[in-house]
Structure formats: structure tokens, C-alpha cells
C-alpha positions in Angstrom: 131.1 138.7 113.6 129.1 136.7 116.1 125.8 137.6 114.4 127.1 136.5 111.1 128.0 133.1 112.7 124.5 133.0 114.3 123.1 133.8 110.9 125.2 131.1 109.2 124.2 128.5 111.7 120.4 129.4 111.3 120.9 129.2 107.5 122.6 125.8 107.8 119.8 124.6 110.0 117.2 125.7 107.5 119.2 124.2 104.6 119.5 120.8 106.4 116.0 120.8 107.7 114.4 121.7 104.3 116.5 119.1 102.5 115.8 116.5 105.1 112.0 117.3 105.0 111.9 117.2 101.2 113.8 114.0 101.0 111.9 112.3 103.6 108.6 113.2 101.9 109.7 111.9 98.4 111.2 108.7 100.0 107.9 108.1 102.1 105.9 108.3 98.7 108.4 105.8 97.1 108.3 103.4 100.1 104.5 103.6 100.0 104.6 102.4 96.3 107.0 99.6 97.3 104.6 98.5 100.0 101.6 98.4 97.7 103.8 96.4 95.2 104.7 93.9 97.8 101.2 93.6 99.3 99.7 92.9 96.0 102.3 90.3 95.0 102.0 87.9 98.0 104.9 85.8 96.9 106.3 84.1 99.9 110.0 84.2 100.8 110.8 87.2 98.4 107.8 89.1 99.8 109.2 88.6 103.4 112.6 89.8 102.2 111.2 92.7 100.5 109.0 93.6 103.5 112.0 93.5 105.7 113.8 95.9 103.5 110.8 98.2 103.2 110.3 98.3 106.9 114.1 99.3 107.3 113.4 102.1 104.8 110.3 103.4 106.7 112.2 103.4 110.0 115.1 105.2 108.5 112.7 107.9 107.2 110.9 108.2 110.5 114.3 108.6 112.5 115.3 111.3 110.1 112.1 113.1 110.6 112.2 112.9 114.4 115.8 114.2 114.4 115.0 117.1 112.2 111.9 118.1 114.2 113.5 117.8 117.7 113.8 121.0 119.7 117.7 121.0 120.1 118.1 120.5 116.4 119.8 123.8 115.8 122.7 123.0 118.1 123.1 119.7 116.3 123.0 120.9 112.9 126.4 119.2 112.0 125.5 116.0 113.6 122.2 115.9 111.7 124.1 116.5 108.4 126.2 113.5 109.2 123.2 111.5 110.2 121.5 112.6 107.0 124.4 111.2 105.0 124.4 108.1 107.1 120.7 107.6 106.6 121.2 108.1 102.8 123.8 105.3 102.7 121.5 103.0 104.6 118.7 103.8 102.1 121.0 103.1 99.1 122.1 99.8 100.7 118.6 98.8 101.3 117.3 99.7 97.8 120.3 97.6 96.4 119.2 94.8 98.6 115.6 95.2 97.3 116.8 95.3 93.8 118.8 92.1 94.1 116.1 90.2 96.1 113.5 90.5 93.5 115.6 89.5 90.5 114.3 86.0 90.5 110.7 87.0 90.8 109.4 88.3 87.5 106.1 89.5 89.1 107.8 91.7 91.4 111.0 92.3 89.5 110.2 95.1 86.9 108.3 97.4 89.1 110.3 96.9 92.3 113.5 97.3 90.1 112.3 100.8 89.1 111.2 101.7 92.5 114.5 100.8 94.1 116.4 102.7 91.5 114.1 105.7 92.2 114.9 105.4 95.9 118.7 105.5 95.1 118.2 108.4 92.7 116.3 110.3 95.3 119.2 109.7 97.9 121.9 110.7 95.5 119.8 113.9 94.6 119.2 114.8 98.2 122.9 114.4 99.0 123.8 116.5 96.0 121.3 119.1 96.9 122.3 119.3 100.5 126.0 119.6 99.7 125.4 122.3 97.2 123.2 124.3 99.6 125.6 124.0 102.5 128.6 125.1 100.3 126.6 128.1 99.1 125.6 129.0 102.7 129.2 128.9 103.9 130.6 130.9 101.2 132.0 128.3 98.9 129.9 129.0 95.9 131.5 129.0 92.4 134.9 127.7 93.3 137.0 124.7 92.5 136.1 122.1 95.2 138.9 119.8 94.0 141.5 122.5 95.1 140.8 121.9 98.7 140.7 118.7 100.9 137.8 117.7 103.1 
């Protein structure tokens, strides 16, 4: 029984780490695109707002990477999963702010709207993938999730 729990904990750790690594990589690439758009636009106030949001996204990604790569990470898998979700929420909030802040600036608007939507889509996909993988690893595959309360 204990071996099974240890195996499940190791599996969960791998699932959380892999999902976090993949999401951080995808998000880093999108943040880099946002950064290039902002740097090329140089449009004053909007640019400063967007830079602030972009910096927060970068810090969130770095924080996520550090946490997953820390030595005591296996013991903290549940906490990391919660922090992963919290980071996703922060990222979605910042992407929404980005989207709203560029509405009045046509030169930035279209491209950054698409990139901010891409950030949100990546966050939603990462959350869904992680939830599905954790459910499968804990024996909850192929059952009615609505039938039980979280």
C-alpha cells in the first residue's frame, strides 16, 4: 500500500512538473512576442502599461519555474499544484488587462489582442491538461466528475 502511495506521489510530481514546464515554455515564447511588439511600438503611456503587464507575466513564469525545479518539490506537489492554478489566474488577469489597455492604440491593438488571447488560451489549456492528468493518475479516469464534490 505504501509503495502505491509513493508511486502515486511520484507520478503526480512528474505530471505537475511536466505540465508546469510545458506551460512555462509556451508562455515564455508568447511573452517574448509581446515584448517585441511593445518594443517596436514605442507609444508612450500604453507602452508603459503593457510593459508593466509583460514584466508581471515574466515574473510569474520565473516563479513557476523556480518552484518546480526546487529540491523539495516532491514533498510539495499539492502546494505546487495550487500555486500553478494561482499563477494561471494571475496570468489570465494580466492578459485581460493587456487586452483592455491596448484597445485605444490601433498600432498595438490587433497583434497584442491576439497575443493576450493566446496567453489566456495557453493558461486554460494548461489547467485542463493538468486537471485531466492528475485525475487519471489518481484513478479518477472515465467517471462522472459532476457526481462528486470537490
